[in-house]
One Martini backbone bead per residue (centre of mass of N, CA, C, O) as a GRO file, in nm:
protein
   75
    1MET     BB    1   1.009   0.149   2.797
    2GLY     BB    2   0.823   0.041   3.020
    3GLY     BB    3   0.574  -0.008   2.842
    4TYR     BB    4   0.706  -0.214   2.658
    5VAL     BB    5   0.775  -0.423   2.871
    6ARG     BB    6   0.484  -0.475   2.970
    7ARG     BB    7   0.367  -0.563   2.698
    8MET     BB    8   0.561  -0.802   2.645
    9LYS     BB    9   0.500  -0.961   2.904
   10GLY     BB   10   0.195  -0.992   2.844
   11ARG     BB   11   0.233  -1.135   2.560
   12LEU     BB   12   0.503  -1.345   2.620
   13GLY     BB   13   0.615  -1.314   2.895
   14LYS     BB   14   0.864  -1.273   3.106
   15ALA     BB   15   1.121  -1.373   2.953
   16GLU     BB   16   1.048  -1.277   2.660
   17GLY     BB   17   0.997  -0.979   2.733
   18THR     BB   18   1.281  -0.919   2.833
   19THR     BB   19   1.425  -0.997   2.569
   20ALA     BB   20   1.282  -0.790   2.387
   21ALA     BB   21   1.379  -0.540   2.545
   22ALA     BB   22   1.683  -0.596   2.513
   23HIS     BB   23   1.680  -0.583   2.204
   24LYS     BB   24   1.577  -0.295   2.181
   25LEU     BB   25   1.808  -0.165   2.340
   26ALA     BB   26   2.037  -0.264   2.155
   27ARG     BB   27   1.933  -0.114   1.901
   28ILE     BB   28   1.952   0.168   2.018
   29VAL     BB   29   2.253   0.168   2.091
   30HIS     BB   30   2.359   0.104   1.811
   31GLY     BB   31   2.239   0.357   1.674
   32MET     BB   32   2.394   0.561   1.846
   33ILE     BB   33   2.678   0.473   1.770
   34LYS     BB   34   2.653   0.487   1.458
   35SER     BB   35   2.531   0.804   1.456
   36GLN     BB   36   2.625   0.991   1.695
   37LYS     BB   37   2.367   1.006   1.887
   38ALA     BB   38   2.140   1.093   2.093
   39TYR     BB   39   1.889   1.014   2.285
   40ASP     BB   40   1.547   0.969   2.141
   41GLU     BB   41   1.233   0.874   2.209
   42LYS     BB   42   1.086   0.965   1.952
   43GLU     BB   43   1.265   0.787   1.761
   44ALA     BB   44   1.242   0.503   1.899
   45PHE     BB   45   0.894   0.543   1.909
   46ILE     BB   46   0.793   0.564   1.628
   47ILE     BB   47   0.518   0.619   1.410
   48THR     BB   48   0.450   0.441   1.146
   49PRO     BB   49   0.260   0.363   0.883
   50GLN     BB   50   0.283   0.057   0.934
   51SER     BB   51   0.200   0.056   1.237
   52ALA     BB   52  -0.073   0.195   1.196
   53SER     BB   53  -0.192  -0.021   1.009
   54ARG     BB   54  -0.171  -0.259   1.206
   55ARG     BB   55  -0.345  -0.131   1.428
   56ARG     BB   56  -0.602  -0.094   1.260
   57LYS     BB   57  -0.645  -0.393   1.188
   58SER     BB   58  -0.663  -0.494   1.478
   59LEU     BB   59  -0.911  -0.323   1.561
   60GLU     BB   60  -1.102  -0.434   1.345
   61LYS     BB   61  -1.093  -0.728   1.441
   62GLN     BB   62  -1.193  -0.680   1.729
   63ALA     BB   63  -1.462  -0.547   1.653
   64ALA     BB   64  -1.574  -0.785   1.485
   65ALA     BB   65  -1.565  -0.996   1.719
   66LEU     BB   66  -1.779  -0.799   1.888
   67GLY     BB   67  -1.984  -0.659   1.665
   68PHE     BB   68  -1.832  -0.421   1.535
   69ALA     BB   69  -1.798  -0.094   1.370
   70LEU     BB   70  -1.579   0.111   1.216
   71GLN     BB   71  -1.554   0.474   1.212
   72PRO     BB   72  -1.451   0.748   1.083
   73SER     BB   73  -1.315   1.049   1.191
   74ALA     BB   74  -1.295   1.398   1.232
   75ALA     BB   75  -0.964   1.501   1.327
   0.00000   0.00000   0.00000
């Protein structure tokens, strides 16, 4: 959660980053209460196919802006 707070503060500014983190925390707590499950950080910050796709597109844009081309590797 600390990494998320720092990323949001860097991206949005101090007040908005704190608000975004508080909203994320409220959604996590609401989900815990609703599902009657204990907190699991792996589930709270899971990487979905949609988020992976957004991340990949963002990296491709950044690479193109710097004059680079990304090539997939055999992972």
